[in-house]
PQR file with spaces between the fields and no chain letter, atoms N, CA, C, O and H, PARSE charges and radii, in Angstrom:
ATOM       1  N    MET     1     -13.298   37.909  -18.217 -0.4000 1.5000
ATOM       2  CA   MET     1     -13.617   38.222  -16.839 -0.0000 2.0000
ATOM       3  C    MET     1     -12.506   37.702  -15.929  0.5500 1.7000
ATOM       4  O    MET     1     -12.174   36.517  -15.974 -0.5500 1.4000
ATOM       5  N    GLU     2     -11.955   38.539  -15.140 -0.4000 1.5000
ATOM       6  CA   GLU     2     -10.879   38.153  -14.225 -0.0000 2.0000
ATOM       7  C    GLU     2     -11.468   37.818  -12.866  0.5500 1.7000
ATOM       8  O    GLU     2     -12.338   38.525  -12.358 -0.5500 1.4000
ATOM       9  H    GLU     2     -12.225   39.501  -15.103  0.4000 1.0000
ATOM      10  N    GLN     3     -10.982   36.730  -12.286 -0.4000 1.5000
ATOM      11  CA   GLN     3     -11.468   36.340  -10.966 -0.0000 2.0000
ATOM      12  C    GLN     3     -10.300   35.981  -10.076  0.5500 1.7000
ATOM      13  O    GLN     3      -9.384   35.279  -10.506 -0.5500 1.4000
ATOM      14  H    GLN     3     -10.275   36.155  -12.699  0.4000 1.0000
ATOM      15  N    HIS     4     -10.318   36.448   -8.853 -0.4000 1.5000
ATOM      16  CA   HIS     4      -9.252   36.167   -7.900 -0.0000 2.0000
ATOM      17  C    HIS     4      -9.762   35.233   -6.786  0.5500 1.7000
ATOM      18  O    HIS     4     -10.857   35.414   -6.255 -0.5500 1.4000
ATOM      19  H    HIS     4     -11.062   37.019   -8.504  0.4000 1.0000
ATOM      20  N    VAL     5      -8.953   34.255   -6.459 -0.4000 1.5000
ATOM      21  CA   VAL     5      -9.261   33.343   -5.356 -0.0000 2.0000
ATOM      22  C    VAL     5      -8.029   33.237   -4.470  0.5500 1.7000
ATOM      23  O    VAL     5      -6.909   33.477   -4.921 -0.5500 1.4000
ATOM      24  H    VAL     5      -8.063   34.108   -6.890  0.4000 1.0000
ATOM      25  N    ASP     6      -8.239   32.881   -3.220 -0.4000 1.5000
ATOM      26  CA   ASP     6      -7.117   32.676   -2.305 -0.0000 2.0000
ATOM      27  C    ASP     6      -6.546   31.255   -2.431  0.5500 1.7000
ATOM      28  O    ASP     6      -5.344   31.051   -2.258 -0.5500 1.4000
ATOM      29  H    ASP     6      -9.148   32.686   -2.854  0.4000 1.0000
ATOM      30  N    ILE     7      -7.394   30.293   -2.725 -0.4000 1.5000
ATOM      31  CA   ILE     7      -6.976   28.902   -2.829 -0.0000 2.0000
ATOM      32  C    ILE     7      -7.517   28.335   -4.146  0.5500 1.7000
ATOM      33  O    ILE     7      -8.704   28.467   -4.444 -0.5500 1.4000
ATOM      34  H    ILE     7      -8.370   30.458   -2.865  0.4000 1.0000
ATOM      35  N    LEU     8      -6.643   27.707   -4.923 -0.4000 1.5000
ATOM      36  CA   LEU     8      -7.047   27.106   -6.175 -0.0000 2.0000
ATOM      37  C    LEU     8      -6.622   25.633   -6.193  0.5500 1.7000
ATOM      38  O    LEU     8      -5.437   25.334   -6.053 -0.5500 1.4000
ATOM      39  H    LEU     8      -5.679   27.599   -4.680  0.4000 1.0000
ATOM      40  N    THR     9      -7.556   24.734   -6.360 -0.4000 1.5000
ATOM      41  CA   THR     9      -7.234   23.325   -6.487 -0.0000 2.0000
ATOM      42  C    THR     9      -7.303   22.925   -7.957  0.5500 1.7000
ATOM      43  O    THR     9      -8.124   23.455   -8.707 -0.5500 1.4000
ATOM      44  H    THR     9      -8.519   24.977   -6.474  0.4000 1.0000
ATOM      45  N    ALA    10      -6.463   22.012   -8.365 -0.4000 1.5000
ATOM      46  CA   ALA    10      -6.429   21.596   -9.772 -0.0000 2.0000
ATOM      47  C    ALA    10      -6.101   20.115   -9.874  0.5500 1.7000
ATOM      48  O    ALA    10      -5.357   19.580   -9.052 -0.5500 1.4000
ATOM      49  H    ALA    10      -5.796   21.582   -7.757  0.4000 1.0000
ATOM      50  N    GLY    11      -6.641   19.474  -10.855 -0.4000 1.5000
ATOM      51  CA   GLY    11      -6.359   18.052  -11.079 -0.0000 2.0000
ATOM      52  C    GLY    11      -7.569   17.331  -11.632  0.5500 1.7000
ATOM      53  O    GLY    11      -8.451   17.934  -12.244 -0.5500 1.4000
ATOM      54  H    GLY    11      -7.245   19.909  -11.522  0.4000 1.0000
ATOM      55  N    PHE    12      -7.594   16.039  -11.406 -0.4000 1.5000
ATOM      56  CA   PHE    12      -8.678   15.203  -11.927 -0.0000 2.0000
ATOM      57  C    PHE    12      -9.915   15.309  -11.050  0.5500 1.7000
ATOM      58  O    PHE    12      -9.868   15.032   -9.852 -0.5500 1.4000
ATOM      59  H    PHE    12      -6.878   15.549  -10.909  0.4000 1.0000
ATOM      60  N    ILE    13     -11.012   15.710  -11.658 -0.4000 1.5000
ATOM      61  CA   ILE    13     -12.310   15.750  -10.991 -0.0000 2.0000
ATOM      62  C    ILE    13     -13.103   14.591  -11.608  0.5500 1.7000
ATOM      63  O    ILE    13     -13.205   14.486  -12.830 -0.5500 1.4000
ATOM      64  H    ILE    13     -11.049   15.935  -12.631  0.4000 1.0000
ATOM      65  N    VAL    14     -13.641   13.755  -10.788 -0.4000 1.5000
ATOM      66  CA   VAL    14     -14.315   12.553  -11.276 -0.0000 2.0000
ATOM      67  C    VAL    14     -15.729   12.447  -10.735  0.5500 1.7000
ATOM      68  O    VAL    14     -16.125   13.213   -9.857 -0.5500 1.4000
ATOM      69  H    VAL    14     -13.558   13.840   -9.796  0.4000 1.0000
ATOM      70  N    VAL    15     -16.476   11.508  -11.252 -0.4000 1.5000
ATOM      71  CA   VAL    15     -17.776   11.140  -10.717 -0.0000 2.0000
ATOM      72  C    VAL    15     -17.617    9.761  -10.067  0.5500 1.7000
ATOM      73  O    VAL    15     -17.249    8.785  -10.721 -0.5500 1.4000
ATOM      74  H    VAL    15     -16.154   10.885  -11.965  0.4000 1.0000
ATOM      75  N    ASP    16     -17.906    9.709   -8.763 -0.4000 1.5000
ATOM      76  CA   ASP    16     -17.901    8.422   -8.060 -0.0000 2.0000
ATOM      77  C    ASP    16     -19.248    7.766   -8.266  0.5500 1.7000
ATOM      78  O    ASP    16     -20.278    8.390   -8.012 -0.5500 1.4000
ATOM      79  H    ASP    16     -18.205   10.501   -8.231  0.4000 1.0000
ATOM      80  N    ILE    17     -19.269    6.532   -8.717 -0.4000 1.5000
ATOM      81  CA   ILE    17     -20.506    5.780   -8.873 -0.0000 2.0000
ATOM      82  C    ILE    17     -20.581    4.809   -7.696  0.5500 1.7000
ATOM      83  O    ILE    17     -19.774    3.887   -7.579 -0.5500 1.4000
ATOM      84  H    ILE    17     -18.433    6.025   -8.923  0.4000 1.0000
ATOM      85  N    ILE    18     -21.558    5.035   -6.836 -0.4000 1.5000
ATOM      86  CA   ILE    18     -21.661    4.297   -5.576 -0.0000 2.0000
ATOM      87  C    ILE    18     -22.865    3.363   -5.614  0.5500 1.7000
ATOM      88  O    ILE    18     -24.004    3.816   -5.720 -0.5500 1.4000
ATOM      89  H    ILE    18     -22.214    5.785   -6.932  0.4000 1.0000
ATOM      90  N    ALA    19     -22.612    2.068   -5.528 -0.4000 1.5000
ATOM      91  CA   ALA    19     -23.670    1.066   -5.459 -0.0000 2.0000
ATOM      92  C    ALA    19     -23.586    0.442   -4.068  0.5500 1.7000
ATOM      93  O    ALA    19     -22.635   -0.271   -3.748 -0.5500 1.4000
ATOM      94  H    ALA    19     -21.686    1.700   -5.442  0.4000 1.0000
ATOM      95  N    ALA    20     -24.596    0.723   -3.254 -0.4000 1.5000
ATOM      96  CA   ALA    20     -24.565    0.273   -1.859 -0.0000 2.0000
ATOM      97  C    ALA    20     -25.418   -0.991   -1.657  0.5500 1.7000
ATOM      98  O    ALA    20     -26.372   -1.245   -2.392 -0.5500 1.4000
ATOM      99  H    ALA    20     -25.369    1.302   -3.515  0.4000 1.0000
ATOM     100  N    GLY    21     -25.048   -1.752   -0.662 -0.4000 1.5000
ATOM     101  CA   GLY    21     -25.835   -2.936   -0.262 -0.0000 2.0000
ATOM     102  C    GLY    21     -25.665   -4.126   -1.182  0.5500 1.7000
ATOM     103  O    GLY    21     -26.544   -4.987   -1.236 -0.5500 1.4000
ATOM     104  H    GLY    21     -24.273   -1.545   -0.065  0.4000 1.0000
ATOM     105  N    LEU    22     -24.570   -4.200   -1.902 -0.4000 1.5000
ATOM     106  CA   LEU    22     -24.360   -5.334   -2.795 -0.0000 2.0000
ATOM     107  C    LEU    22     -24.104   -6.608   -1.994  0.5500 1.7000
ATOM     108  O    LEU    22     -23.495   -6.570   -0.925 -0.5500 1.4000
ATOM     109  H    LEU    22     -23.856   -3.501   -1.858  0.4000 1.0000
ATOM     110  N    SER    23     -24.570   -7.720   -2.517 -0.4000 1.5000
ATOM     111  CA   SER    23     -24.361   -8.999   -1.829 -0.0000 2.0000
ATOM     112  C    SER    23     -22.909   -9.481   -1.978  0.5500 1.7000
ATOM     113  O    SER    23     -22.426  -10.264   -1.161 -0.5500 1.4000
ATOM     114  H    SER    23     -25.065   -7.751   -3.386  0.4000 1.0000
ATOM     115  N    LYS    24     -22.225   -9.013   -3.017 -0.4000 1.5000
ATOM     116  CA   LYS    24     -20.840   -9.358   -3.250 -0.0000 2.0000
ATOM     117  C    LYS    24     -20.247   -8.361   -4.247  0.5500 1.7000
ATOM     118  O    LYS    24     -20.976   -7.561   -4.834 -0.5500 1.4000
ATOM     119  H    LYS    24     -22.618   -8.377   -3.681  0.4000 1.0000
ATOM     120  N    ILE    25     -18.951   -8.407   -4.435 -0.4000 1.5000
ATOM     121  CA   ILE    25     -18.311   -7.572   -5.459 -0.0000 2.0000
ATOM     122  C    ILE    25     -18.396   -8.339   -6.768  0.5500 1.7000
ATOM     123  O    ILE    25     -17.867   -9.446   -6.874 -0.5500 1.4000
ATOM     124  H    ILE    25     -18.359   -9.056   -3.959  0.4000 1.0000
ATOM     125  N    PRO    26     -19.058   -7.762   -7.765 -0.5600 1.5000
ATOM     126  CA   PRO    26     -19.226   -8.485   -9.022  0.2800 2.0000
ATOM     127  C    PRO    26     -17.943   -8.557   -9.816  0.5500 1.7000
ATOM     128  O    PRO    26     -17.082   -7.684   -9.704 -0.5500 1.4000
ATOM     129  N    ILE    27     -17.815   -9.610  -10.628 -0.4000 1.5000
ATOM     130  CA   ILE    27     -16.674   -9.682  -11.520 -0.0000 2.0000
ATOM     131  C    ILE    27     -17.004   -8.835  -12.781  0.5500 1.7000
ATOM     132  O    ILE    27     -18.179   -8.613  -13.073 -0.5500 1.4000
ATOM     133  H    ILE    27     -18.515  -10.319  -10.719  0.4000 1.0000
ATOM     134  N    PRO    28     -16.017   -8.381  -13.497 -0.5600 1.5000
ATOM     135  CA   PRO    28     -16.300   -7.549  -14.676  0.2800 2.0000
ATOM     136  C    PRO    28     -17.299   -8.232  -15.619  0.5500 1.7000
ATOM     137  O    PRO    28     -17.143   -9.405  -15.960 -0.5500 1.4000
ATOM     138  N    GLY    29     -18.315   -7.487  -16.031 -0.4000 1.5000
ATOM     139  CA   GLY    29     -19.344   -8.003  -16.930 -0.0000 2.0000
ATOM     140  C    GLY    29     -20.532   -8.641  -16.247  0.5500 1.7000
ATOM     141  O    GLY    29     -21.562   -8.879  -16.878 -0.5500 1.4000
ATOM     142  H    GLY    29     -18.442   -6.534  -15.755  0.4000 1.0000
ATOM     143  N    GLU    30     -20.397   -8.922  -14.952 -0.4000 1.5000
ATOM     144  CA   GLU    30     -21.498   -9.576  -14.218 -0.0000 2.0000
ATOM     145  C    GLU    30     -22.514   -8.518  -13.771  0.5500 1.7000
ATOM     146  O    GLU    30     -22.137   -7.428  -13.341 -0.5500 1.4000
ATOM     147  H    GLU    30     -19.561   -8.729  -14.440  0.4000 1.0000
ATOM     148  N    LEU    31     -23.798   -8.850  -13.878 -0.4000 1.5000
ATOM     149  CA   LEU    31     -24.858   -7.965  -13.433 -0.0000 2.0000
ATOM     150  C    LEU    31     -25.385   -8.466  -12.103  0.5500 1.7000
ATOM     151  O    LEU    31     -25.702   -9.646  -11.951 -0.5500 1.4000
ATOM     152  H    LEU    31     -24.105   -9.736  -14.228  0.4000 1.0000
ATOM     153  N    ILE    32     -25.475   -7.549  -11.132 -0.4000 1.5000
ATOM     154  CA   ILE    32     -26.078   -7.902   -9.842 -0.0000 2.0000
ATOM     155  C    ILE    32     -27.016   -6.776   -9.435  0.5500 1.7000
ATOM     156  O    ILE    32     -26.934   -5.668   -9.964 -0.5500 1.4000
ATOM     157  H    ILE    32     -25.217   -6.590  -11.256  0.4000 1.0000
ATOM     158  N    PHE    33     -27.895   -7.061   -8.506 -0.4000 1.5000
ATOM     159  CA   PHE    33     -28.894   -6.114   -8.010 -0.0000 2.0000
ATOM     160  C    PHE    33     -28.270   -5.215   -6.954  0.5500 1.7000
ATOM     161  O    PHE    33     -27.578   -5.703   -6.061 -0.5500 1.4000
ATOM     162  H    PHE    33     -27.961   -7.962   -8.076  0.4000 1.0000
ATOM     163  N    ALA    34     -28.506   -3.900   -7.044 -0.4000 1.5000
ATOM     164  CA   ALA    34     -28.056   -2.959   -6.037 -0.0000 2.0000
ATOM     165  C    ALA    34     -29.282   -2.553   -5.219  0.5500 1.7000
ATOM     166  O    ALA    34     -29.993   -1.621   -5.597 -0.5500 1.4000
ATOM     167  H    ALA    34     -29.068   -3.505   -7.771  0.4000 1.0000
ATOM     168  N    PRO    35     -29.540   -3.243   -4.096 -0.5600 1.5000
ATOM     169  CA   PRO    35     -30.795   -3.028   -3.355  0.2800 2.0000
ATOM     170  C    PRO    35     -30.980   -1.623   -2.818  0.5500 1.7000
ATOM     171  O    PRO    35     -32.114   -1.183   -2.626 -0.5500 1.4000
ATOM     172  N    LEU    36     -29.908   -0.922   -2.576 -0.4000 1.5000
ATOM     173  CA   LEU    36     -30.016    0.463   -2.053 -0.0000 2.0000
ATOM     174  C    LEU    36     -29.828    1.490   -3.145  0.5500 1.7000
ATOM     175  O    LEU    36     -29.696    2.682   -2.866 -0.5500 1.4000
ATOM     176  H    LEU    36     -28.987   -1.280   -2.732  0.4000 1.0000
ATOM     177  N    GLY    37     -29.816    1.044   -4.374 -0.4000 1.5000
ATOM     178  CA   GLY    37     -29.695    1.978   -5.504 -0.0000 2.0000
ATOM     179  C    GLY    37     -28.274    2.341   -5.856  0.5500 1.7000
ATOM     180  O    GLY    37     -27.319    1.879   -5.229 -0.5500 1.4000
ATOM     181  H    GLY    37     -29.924    0.076   -4.601  0.4000 1.0000
ATOM     182  N    ILE    38     -28.150    3.167   -6.860 -0.4000 1.5000
ATOM     183  CA   ILE    38     -26.831    3.642   -7.344 -0.0000 2.0000
ATOM     184  C    ILE    38     -26.869    5.161   -7.307  0.5500 1.7000
ATOM     185  O    ILE    38     -27.801    5.779   -7.822 -0.5500 1.4000
ATOM     186  H    ILE    38     -28.925    3.542   -7.369  0.4000 1.0000
ATOM     187  N    ARG    39     -25.856    5.756   -6.699 -0.4000 1.5000
ATOM     188  CA   ARG    39     -25.748    7.203   -6.598 -0.0000 2.0000
ATOM     189  C    ARG    39     -24.518    7.707   -7.295  0.5500 1.7000
ATOM     190  O    ARG    39     -23.497    7.023   -7.352 -0.5500 1.4000
ATOM     191  H    ARG    39     -25.099    5.254   -6.281  0.4000 1.0000
ATOM     192  N    LEU    40     -24.616    8.908   -7.828 -0.4000 1.5000
ATOM     193  CA   LEU    40     -23.467    9.584   -8.422 -0.0000 2.0000
ATOM     194  C    LEU    40     -23.072   10.723   -7.497  0.5500 1.7000
ATOM     195  O    LEU    40     -23.920   11.505   -7.066 -0.5500 1.4000
ATOM     196  H    LEU    40     -25.446    9.464   -7.781  0.4000 1.0000
ATOM     197  N    ARG    41     -21.778   10.816   -7.191 -0.4000 1.5000
ATOM     198  CA   ARG    41     -21.253   11.881   -6.338 -0.0000 2.0000
ATOM     199  C    ARG    41     -19.990   12.457   -6.968  0.5500 1.7000
ATOM     200  O    ARG    41     -19.233   11.744   -7.627 -0.5500 1.4000
ATOM     201  H    ARG    41     -21.089   10.182   -7.541  0.4000 1.0000
ATOM     202  N    ILE    42     -19.776   13.722   -6.764 -0.4000 1.5000
ATOM     203  CA   ILE    42     -18.555   14.331   -7.263 -0.0000 2.0000
ATOM     204  C    ILE    42     -17.388   13.812   -6.431  0.5500 1.7000
ATOM     205  O    ILE    42     -17.521   13.591   -5.227 -0.5500 1.4000
ATOM     206  H    ILE    42     -20.391   14.300   -6.228  0.4000 1.0000
ATOM     207  N    GLY    43     -16.233   13.618   -7.090 -0.4000 1.5000
ATOM     208  CA   GLY    43     -15.060   13.105   -6.396 -0.0000 2.0000
ATOM     209  C    GLY    43     -13.777   13.600   -7.029  0.5500 1.7000
ATOM     210  O    GLY    43     -13.795   14.463   -7.907 -0.5500 1.4000
ATOM     211  H    GLY    43     -16.125   13.798   -8.068  0.4000 1.0000
ATOM     212  N    GLY    44     -12.685   13.057   -6.584 -0.4000 1.5000
ATOM     213  CA   GLY    44     -11.379   13.507   -7.008 -0.0000 2.0000
ATOM     214  C    GLY    44     -10.827   14.503   -6.009  0.5500 1.7000
ATOM     215  O    GLY    44     -11.576   15.284   -5.422 -0.5500 1.4000
ATOM     216  H    GLY    44     -12.671   12.356   -5.871  0.4000 1.0000
ATOM     217  N    HIS    45      -9.520   14.475   -5.816 -0.4000 1.5000
ATOM     218  CA   HIS    45      -8.902   15.331   -4.797 -0.0000 2.0000
ATOM     219  C    HIS    45      -9.252   16.806   -4.914  0.5500 1.7000
ATOM     220  O    HIS    45      -9.628   17.401   -3.905 -0.5500 1.4000
ATOM     221  H    HIS    45      -8.912   13.840   -6.293  0.4000 1.0000
ATOM     222  N    PRO    46      -9.152   17.436   -6.086 -0.5600 1.5000
ATOM     223  CA   PRO    46      -9.424   18.881   -6.140  0.2800 2.0000
ATOM     224  C    PRO    46     -10.854   19.210   -5.701  0.5500 1.7000
ATOM     225  O    PRO    46     -11.061   20.165   -4.951 -0.5500 1.4000
ATOM     226  N    ALA    47     -11.821   18.450   -6.146 -0.4000 1.5000
ATOM     227  CA   ALA    47     -13.210   18.718   -5.770 -0.0000 2.0000
ATOM     228  C    ALA    47     -13.419   18.461   -4.285  0.5500 1.7000
ATOM     229  O    ALA    47     -14.062   19.260   -3.604 -0.5500 1.4000
ATOM     230  H    ALA    47     -11.653   17.675   -6.755  0.4000 1.0000
ATOM     231  N    ASN    48     -12.887   17.361   -3.777 -0.4000 1.5000
ATOM     232  CA   ASN    48     -13.071   17.022   -2.360 -0.0000 2.0000
ATOM     233  C    ASN    48     -12.454   18.076   -1.466  0.5500 1.7000
ATOM     234  O    ASN    48     -13.065   18.472   -0.474 -0.5500 1.4000
ATOM     235  H    ASN    48     -12.365   16.712   -4.330  0.4000 1.0000
ATOM     236  N    VAL    49     -11.240   18.547   -1.796 -0.4000 1.5000
ATOM     237  CA   VAL    49     -10.596   19.572   -0.991 -0.0000 2.0000
ATOM     238  C    VAL    49     -11.387   20.868   -1.026  0.5500 1.7000
ATOM     239  O    VAL    49     -11.561   21.496    0.018 -0.5500 1.4000
ATOM     240  H    VAL    49     -10.744   18.225   -2.602  0.4000 1.0000
ATOM     241  N    SER    50     -11.870   21.289   -2.183 -0.4000 1.5000
ATOM     242  CA   SER    50     -12.665   22.488   -2.276 -0.0000 2.0000
ATOM     243  C    SER    50     -13.944   22.394   -1.460  0.5500 1.7000
ATOM     244  O    SER    50     -14.316   23.340   -0.766 -0.5500 1.4000
ATOM     245  H    SER    50     -11.729   20.779   -3.031  0.4000 1.0000
ATOM     246  N    ILE    51     -14.618   21.247   -1.544 -0.4000 1.5000
ATOM     247  CA   ILE    51     -15.837   21.054   -0.734 -0.0000 2.0000
ATOM     248  C    ILE    51     -15.519   21.121    0.752  0.5500 1.7000
ATOM     249  O    ILE    51     -16.234   21.773    1.513 -0.5500 1.4000
ATOM     250  H    ILE    51     -14.316   20.479   -2.108  0.4000 1.0000
ATOM     251  N    ASP    52     -14.460   20.457    1.164 -0.4000 1.5000
ATOM     252  CA   ASP    52     -14.085   20.467    2.581 -0.0000 2.0000
ATOM     253  C    ASP    52     -13.762   21.878    3.056  0.5500 1.7000
ATOM     254  O    ASP    52     -14.166   22.264    4.152 -0.5500 1.4000
ATOM     255  H    ASP    52     -13.879   19.927    0.546  0.4000 1.0000
ATOM     256  N    LEU    53     -13.039   22.653    2.249 -0.4000 1.5000
ATOM     257  CA   LEU    53     -12.709   24.011    2.640 -0.0000 2.0000
ATOM     258  C    LEU    53     -13.969   24.870    2.769  0.5500 1.7000
ATOM     259  O    LEU    53     -14.076   25.665    3.703 -0.5500 1.4000
ATOM     260  H    LEU    53     -12.711   22.339    1.358  0.4000 1.0000
ATOM     261  N    MET    54     -14.904   24.725    1.862 -0.4000 1.5000
ATOM     262  CA   MET    54     -16.155   25.488    1.937 -0.0000 2.0000
ATOM     263  C    MET    54     -16.966   25.074    3.176  0.5500 1.7000
ATOM     264  O    MET    54     -17.636   25.911    3.781 -0.5500 1.4000
ATOM     265  H    MET    54     -14.817   24.079    1.103  0.4000 1.0000
ATOM     266  N    GLN    55     -16.910   23.803    3.550 -0.4000 1.5000
ATOM     267  CA   GLN    55     -17.614   23.346    4.738 -0.0000 2.0000
ATOM     268  C    GLN    55     -16.945   23.871    6.012  0.5500 1.7000
ATOM     269  O    GLN    55     -17.541   23.836    7.089 -0.5500 1.4000
ATOM     270  H    GLN    55     -16.366   23.123    3.059  0.4000 1.0000
ATOM     271  N    MET    56     -15.713   24.355    5.887 -0.4000 1.5000
ATOM     272  CA   MET    56     -15.007   24.960    7.014 -0.0000 2.0000
ATOM     273  C    MET    56     -15.301   26.471    7.081  0.5500 1.7000
ATOM     274  O    MET    56     -14.635   27.218    7.797 -0.5500 1.4000
ATOM     275  H    MET    56     -15.229   24.384    5.013  0.4000 1.0000
ATOM     276  N    ASN    57     -16.316   26.894    6.314 -0.4000 1.5000
ATOM     277  CA   ASN    57     -16.812   28.274    6.332 -0.0000 2.0000
ATOM     278  C    ASN    57     -15.854   29.296    5.778  0.5500 1.7000
ATOM     279  O    ASN    57     -15.831   30.433    6.248 -0.5500 1.4000
ATOM     280  H    ASN    57     -16.857   26.287    5.732  0.4000 1.0000
ATOM     281  N    LEU    58     -15.051   28.921    4.777 -0.4000 1.5000
ATOM     282  CA   LEU    58     -14.255   29.922    4.094 -0.0000 2.0000
ATOM     283  C    LEU    58     -15.205   30.850    3.340  0.5500 1.7000
ATOM     284  O    LEU    58     -16.274   30.436    2.891 -0.5500 1.4000
ATOM     285  H    LEU    58     -15.070   27.997    4.395  0.4000 1.0000
ATOM     286  N    GLU    59     -14.803   32.091    3.212 -0.4000 1.5000
ATOM     287  CA   GLU    59     -15.651   33.077    2.561 -0.0000 2.0000
ATOM     288  C    GLU    59     -15.968   32.659    1.117  0.5500 1.7000
ATOM     289  O    GLU    59     -15.090   32.207    0.382 -0.5500 1.4000
ATOM     290  H    GLU    59     -13.935   32.428    3.576  0.4000 1.0000
ATOM     291  N    LYS    60     -17.223   32.816    0.732 -0.4000 1.5000
ATOM     292  CA   LYS    60     -17.654   32.438   -0.620 -0.0000 2.0000
ATOM     293  C    LYS    60     -16.821   33.177   -1.662  0.5500 1.7000
ATOM     294  O    LYS    60     -16.597   34.383   -1.561 -0.5500 1.4000
ATOM     295  H    LYS    60     -17.937   33.183    1.329  0.4000 1.0000
ATOM     296  N    GLY    61     -16.359   32.414   -2.683 -0.4000 1.5000
ATOM     297  CA   GLY    61     -15.554   33.005   -3.730 -0.0000 2.0000
ATOM     298  C    GLY    61     -14.065   32.971   -3.478  0.5500 1.7000
ATOM     299  O    GLY    61     -13.292   33.393   -4.338 -0.5500 1.4000
ATOM     300  H    GLY    61     -16.540   31.434   -2.765  0.4000 1.0000
ATOM     301  N    LYS    62     -13.627   32.471   -2.302 -0.4000 1.5000
ATOM     302  CA   LYS    62     -12.201   32.420   -1.990 -0.0000 2.0000
ATOM     303  C    LYS    62     -11.528   31.123   -2.427  0.5500 1.7000
ATOM     304  O    LYS    62     -10.300   31.028   -2.435 -0.5500 1.4000
ATOM     305  H    LYS    62     -14.255   32.128   -1.604  0.4000 1.0000
ATOM     306  N    VAL    63     -12.332   30.128   -2.789 -0.4000 1.5000
ATOM     307  CA   VAL    63     -11.818   28.808   -3.192 -0.0000 2.0000
ATOM     308  C    VAL    63     -12.261   28.539   -4.626  0.5500 1.7000
ATOM     309  O    VAL    63     -13.429   28.734   -4.963 -0.5500 1.4000
ATOM     310  H    VAL    63     -13.329   30.206   -2.782  0.4000 1.0000
ATOM     311  N    GLY    64     -11.330   28.090   -5.472 -0.4000 1.5000
ATOM     312  CA   GLY    64     -11.663   27.738   -6.844 -0.0000 2.0000
ATOM     313  C    GLY    64     -11.123   26.378   -7.184  0.5500 1.7000
ATOM     314  O    GLY    64     -10.194   25.889   -6.542 -0.5500 1.4000
ATOM     315  H    GLY    64     -10.382   27.932   -5.198  0.4000 1.0000
ATOM     316  N    THR    65     -11.707   25.760   -8.202 -0.4000 1.5000
ATOM     317  CA   THR    65     -11.247   24.430   -8.663 -0.0000 2.0000
ATOM     318  C    THR    65     -11.140   24.458  -10.186  0.5500 1.7000
ATOM     319  O    THR    65     -12.012   24.992  -10.872 -0.5500 1.4000
ATOM     320  H    THR    65     -12.462   26.157   -8.724  0.4000 1.0000
ATOM     321  N    VAL    66     -10.065   23.879  -10.700 -0.4000 1.5000
ATOM     322  CA   VAL    66      -9.819   23.809  -12.134 -0.0000 2.0000
ATOM     323  C    VAL    66      -9.690   22.341  -12.533  0.5500 1.7000
ATOM     324  O    VAL    66      -8.976   21.570  -11.891 -0.5500 1.4000
ATOM     325  H    VAL    66      -9.356   23.445  -10.142  0.4000 1.0000
ATOM     326  N    GLY    67     -10.385   21.970  -13.591 -0.4000 1.5000
ATOM     327  CA   GLY    67     -10.286   20.613  -14.120 -0.0000 2.0000
ATOM     328  C    GLY    67     -10.745   20.605  -15.542  0.5500 1.7000
ATOM     329  O    GLY    67     -11.326   21.583  -16.012 -0.5500 1.4000
ATOM     330  H    GLY    67     -10.965   22.596  -14.113  0.4000 1.0000
ATOM     331  N    ALA    68     -10.500   19.523  -16.245 -0.4000 1.5000
ATOM     332  CA   ALA    68     -10.931   19.403  -17.637 -0.0000 2.0000
ATOM     333  C    ALA    68     -12.172   18.508  -17.710  0.5500 1.7000
ATOM     334  O    ALA    68     -12.380   17.645  -16.857 -0.5500 1.4000
ATOM     335  H    ALA    68     -10.027   18.729  -15.863  0.4000 1.0000
ATOM     336  N    VAL    69     -12.983   18.725  -18.734 -0.4000 1.5000
ATOM     337  CA   VAL    69     -14.175   17.899  -18.941 -0.0000 2.0000
ATOM     338  C    VAL    69     -13.786   16.754  -19.864  0.5500 1.7000
ATOM     339  O    VAL    69     -13.227   16.966  -20.940 -0.5500 1.4000
ATOM     340  H    VAL    69     -12.815   19.426  -19.427  0.4000 1.0000
ATOM     341  N    GLY    70     -14.093   15.524  -19.422 -0.4000 1.5000
ATOM     342  CA   GLY    70     -13.769   14.341  -20.217 -0.0000 2.0000
ATOM     343  C    GLY    70     -14.748   14.164  -21.369  0.5500 1.7000
ATOM     344  O    GLY    70     -15.725   14.899  -21.505 -0.5500 1.4000
ATOM     345  H    GLY    70     -14.547   15.352  -18.547  0.4000 1.0000
ATOM     346  N    ASP    71     -14.454   13.165  -22.193 -0.4000 1.5000
ATOM     347  CA   ASP    71     -15.310   12.867  -23.343 -0.0000 2.0000
ATOM     348  C    ASP    71     -16.003   11.533  -23.093  0.5500 1.7000
ATOM     349  O    ASP    71     -15.677   10.525  -23.720 -0.5500 1.4000
ATOM     350  H    ASP    71     -13.660   12.567  -22.084  0.4000 1.0000
ATOM     351  N    ASP    72     -16.971   11.537  -22.162 -0.4000 1.5000
ATOM     352  CA   ASP    72     -17.726   10.330  -21.845 -0.0000 2.0000
ATOM     353  C    ASP    72     -19.194   10.709  -21.635  0.5500 1.7000
ATOM     354  O    ASP    72     -19.580   11.860  -21.835 -0.5500 1.4000
ATOM     355  H    ASP    72     -17.236   12.356  -21.652  0.4000 1.0000
ATOM     356  N    PHE    73     -19.999    9.737  -21.233 -0.4000 1.5000
ATOM     357  CA   PHE    73     -21.430    9.991  -21.104 -0.0000 2.0000
ATOM     358  C    PHE    73     -21.778   10.900  -19.923  0.5500 1.7000
ATOM     359  O    PHE    73     -22.915   11.363  -19.835 -0.5500 1.4000
ATOM     360  H    PHE    73     -19.685    8.801  -21.071  0.4000 1.0000
ATOM     361  N    LEU    74     -20.844   11.169  -19.020 -0.4000 1.5000
ATOM     362  CA   LEU    74     -21.086   12.023  -17.856 -0.0000 2.0000
ATOM     363  C    LEU    74     -20.620   13.458  -18.062  0.5500 1.7000
ATOM     364  O    LEU    74     -20.727   14.273  -17.146 -0.5500 1.4000
ATOM     365  H    LEU    74     -19.920   10.792  -19.092  0.4000 1.0000
ATOM     366  N    LYS    75     -20.113   13.779  -19.225 -0.4000 1.5000
ATOM     367  CA   LYS    75     -19.498   15.093  -19.424 -0.0000 2.0000
ATOM     368  C    LYS    75     -20.482   16.247  -19.309  0.5500 1.7000
ATOM     369  O    LYS    75     -20.069   17.372  -19.025 -0.5500 1.4000
ATOM     370  H    LYS    75     -20.025   13.117  -19.969  0.4000 1.0000
ATOM     371  N    ASP    76     -21.747   16.007  -19.517 -0.4000 1.5000
ATOM     372  CA   ASP    76     -22.717   17.104  -19.404 -0.0000 2.0000
ATOM     373  C    ASP    76     -23.254   17.215  -18.011  0.5500 1.7000
ATOM     374  O    ASP    76     -24.082   18.084  -17.736 -0.5500 1.4000
ATOM     375  H    ASP    76     -22.083   15.094  -19.747  0.4000 1.0000
């Protein structure tokens, strides 16, 4: 299937793990309570740019993003 887009972003697409309301920045291996919970959000420049362009009301289907799927627990 062939698909045409006007803007194509490419690069590393990541998952941002956000822990809000921490009492301090933990040292590696230290466990602390995240009172406001932990959220997962899409991140990385290609994803962020594509999202921003779509929020600027570009026509649906005009923006595309290319990235590879990593081999970790978030790959699905």
